[in-house]
Every structure is written in C-alpha cells, then in structure tokens.
N, C-alpha and C positions, 0 to 999 in steps of 0.2 A: 505493499499500499505507501502510497507517493504522503508526505505529511508533510512535503514541502510547504510553505503558500505565496509559492512566486508566481501565481492563477495559470500556471500552461496547462492542468489537469481542466481547469474552471473552462465545462464546453454551452453552459448554461443562455437561457432565449436573449438575458439582457447583458451577454458578455456582444453580442452582434448589433450593427448598425441601429442605430434612435429609428424610428419609424418616427417620421413629420406629419401634420395636416396641411392641406391646403390650407393657403392664406385667403380670408376673408375680406370682403369692405369695410368691416370693422377694425383689419387689422394697419391696414395699409389709409394712412390721412389722406384726403380728398384731392390736395397737392401735387403729392411725392409722384414725383414721373417712375415710370414705370420701362424699363428697358425694353425693347425689341425683342431683342435675345428670350428675353421670359414668355413675352407673347408669342413666338412664332417657335420657339421651341426649335431650331434647326430647320424647321419649313421657310418654303419664300411665301406662304399666304395665310393667313387665318379667315375663319368666317364670324362673322359678329351678329348678332341677332339683337334688333333693337326695336321693340314698339310692332314687336310683329313682322319686319322686315327685315332681309336676311343682306350684309352686307360685306362684300370681301376688300381686305385690310392685304395690300402686299408688296412683295419689295420690289421695286424694281432692278436691271442690271445696273444700274449706277447706284444704287442703292436709297433713293428716294422711297417713299411711303407712298402708295395712291389708295385710293378710298371709292370701291363704287356701289354701287347699291344694283 
C-alpha cells in the first residue's frame, strides 16, 4: 500500500479539470466588450436570433464584420 501523500495515487474526480458554466447576461456588464473570437469560436460566421428574426454576423476575408438579415 502506498502511504505517501504526494498525490500520485489520487485519481478522484475532483483531481480532474474544473467544470465551468456558461456566462449569462448577469455575469457581464452591459458595456463590456466581447471578443469576436469568443462569439465566433473559430468559425467565420454566427447566426443571431433577435425579435423573431435571423441575422448572420460574418467575418470578411479582410477581417471586417458584416451583419446581414
């Protein structure tokens, strides 16, 4: 039996990476900027629903943002 207390035998679930929850609007101040990389998650476009309409926000090949309805 290993009586050492160096953590090498600790395989409990709490030893793994911490789980995080998604940010909500209450977590973010209304005037705080949101990085485009956070919104796009590595993609070139995202679809946004607003008041029952669908909008597409995309990054152009020149790095600009375009919002289309």
